[in-house]
N, C-alpha and C positions, 0 to 999 in steps of 0.2 A: 771477486771474480778472479779465476786463475790467469796467469800470464799467457798461457796457451790460448784460452778463450778470448782474451783481450786482443791478442795478435790477429786471431781469425776475424774479429769484428772490425779491425782497422785495415784489413787487407784491401777493401774496396777503395779506401782513400789513398792508398799507395799505388793504385793502378795508374800507369802512365797516361792512358787515355782520359781517365777521370781528372788527373792533374791538369792536363791540357785544356779540358773543358772548363774547369773552374778558373783557369787562368784568363781565358778570353771571354767567358760568359758575361762578366760584368763590365767589360770594356765599352767605351763610347763607340758610336757608329763611325763610318768612314768619312763623314762630312766634316767641314771646318768646325773648329772648336767654338767659335762665336755663334755658329748656327746650330750647335748641338744642344737642343732643348730637352733631350731626354736622357735618362740613365736607367739602369736596370737593377732589379732586386731579385736575386736568384735566377737571373736569366729572363725575367719578365720586365717589360718596359714600364717605367714610372717617371713622371715629371719631377724636376729637381725640387719642387716645393712640396713633394710628397702628397700631391692632390689625391692620388689613388688611395693612399692609406687613410687620408682624411675622410674620403667617401666611404670606405669600409667601416671606419669607426662610427661615422654618422649613422649608417644603416643598422649598426649593432646597438645603438642607444635605444633605451625603452621609450616608446611613444606614448601619447595620451591614450587613455582607455578608449577602445574602438567604439563602444556604445556612446560615450560622451561626444566623440568626434562625429558620429552619425547624427546625434541629436542637434549639435551645433549646425551641421550642414543643412539639416531639415529646417531648422528655425530661420536660416539665412535665405531660404527660398522666397520668391514673391508670393503674395497671398493667393493669387489665382492658381499658381502651381500647387500650393498646399491644398487648396480646395479640390483641384482635379485629382490629386493623389488620394485624398480621402474618399472621393467618389469611386475611384478605381479599386481601392482596397475593399470598400464596402460591397461593391458589385462582385468581386472575385471571391470574397469570403462569406458573404451573407445573402445578398439579393438573388443570385442565381440558384441558390438552394431552397428558396421559399416554397416552390411546389412540393419538394420532398419534405420540408418542415411541416407543411400543411397536412400532408398524408400522415406523418408520424403523430402530429397533434390530434388529428381526428381519431386515430387508432387508440391513442392514450385516453382520450375522453370516453370512448366506448369501453375500454378495458377497466378504467378506474371509476366510472360513474356510480355503479352500485355501491362500491366501497366508500367513496367520499360522501354519497348521499346518506349513508347510515352512520357516518363517523360522528362521534361526540367527544367532548373534551373532558369528560369525567371517566375515571377508571382507566387502569392500564391495559385492559383487554383490547380497547380500540387501537392502541399502538401496535400490539401483536398482530392484529388483523391486517393492518396496513403493511407491516414488515413481511408477513407471510405472503401476501399478494405480490409484493415486489420480488421476493426471492423466487417464487414459483415461475414468474416470467423470466427472471434472470437465468435460471437453470435451463429453461426451455430454449431461450435464445442462444445460450452458450453452446448447447449441443447442436443447434441448427446452423449457426453462422460462424462459430469460432474455427480458427485454423491452427491454433497452437497445440502442442503435443499434450499438455496437461488439461485440456478442456473437459474430458470425461471425468477425470479425477475431481476437478473443482466443481463440476455440476453435481457430483455425488455429495460433496461437502455442503453445497447449498441445500440439497434435498434432505440431508441430515438435520440442518437447521429448521427446515419446514416441519419435519417429524417432531422435533423438540417443541416447536411452537404449538403443534397439535396437542401434545401432552400437557403443555403448560396451560393452554386455553381451557382444556377440559378438566384441569386439576387432577390429572391422572394419578400422580404420585401422592397428592394430598389425600385422595380418597381411597387409595389402594389398600390401606390397612383395614378398611371397613369390610373387605372381603374375607378377613380372617377371624372375625368375631361378630356376634349378634347380641344386641342389647334389647331388652324389653323396657320401654319408657312409658311414664304416665305422670299426670299431675296429681298431687296430693294436697287437698284443701288444708289450710292452716286453721286449727280449731278456734283459736281466740281472735282471729282476724278474718272476718267474713269478706268473701270476694277475692281473697288472696290464696295462692297455691304455691307449692314447691315442685320443682322438677325432680322426679325420681327415676332411677334406671337400675337395671339389674342385668348382669352378664349371664346369658342363658346358654350360649354356645361359643366356643373359641378354638382356634387353631393358631394362636398368636406365636407360638414357638416356631412354626413354619415361616412366619413372616420375619421373625428375628434371624432365622438361619439364612434367609434370602439376602439380608444386609448385615452381616456379622460385624463389619468394621464400624458402621454407624451405631449399631446396637451397643457395642462396647463404649463408644463415646458418650452415649446417652446414659447408660447404666452407671458410669463413673460419677455422674452429677447427682446421684442420690435418689433417682426415681425408683420406686418399688412397685407401683401398680402397673400391671401389664398393659392395660388399655392406655394409660397415660404415656408409657414408654413408646407404644406403637404410634400414638398420635404425634409424639415428638419426632420420631423417625420419619414419618410421612411428611411433616413440615420441612425437615431438613432436606429430604430428597427433592421436594418441590423447588427449594432454593438452589439446590445443586443443578437441577435441570436448567434453571434460568442462567446461572453462572456459566454452565457449559455452553449454552447457546451463544452468549456474547463472547466467550473465549474463542470459539470456532470462528465467529465472525471477525474478531480482531486479528486472528492469525492468518486469515485467508482473504479478506475482503479486497485487498489491493490486487489480487490475482483474478478477480471475477470480472474479466473483460474479454472482448473478442474483437 
């Protein structure tokens, strides 16, 4: 710091009025010395034992965790106060909402009855049926009741999941390749084994190249694995696309589900 700047900063301390203030600010009061129980710190009164500073330091010390403190205070209450507090909390947070809970419960029974009635624990299809039913209602309620700005956007994301489930349930991608070729199939009896036959098929019509052009990236992946038969390649592409649809469904859910509320 230059000497000039330092002089400017010290000018206020050299002011006569300031010097006079500093001189008398910390002086004891006009009473007798033996009765003088106070002194000052920077012009503020303080007792001679620094009680004020002790109080300040005490208030600045970290206290016990507030939740532990509340827990100890609650445990120290008489049993009848504890019981009353539980009843009061239960009434405020649960009991008074029972009529509304009953209404919601009956609505849920009506909405889910047909789905649950037909639910079974074999096969993944039943899981998709339940998930789709839940998402359809979530999108509808999000549009109807939500007040946040992104409600429409997230309702559309939910509906995207519903459309994906429709395609997964119907095996859309797994069966899509069948639209691009036609096979003639028949059973051929085995000559030396009576009652036994082999499954035979013949490609009679195909537009499989159009199917390959629809999914060029997946076609390249499959072709690199050494497949040569067109029907076999198309079948493999359709299987991969079905799995991609399932992966996309759960990826959209994972990236958005925490925002599907209103």
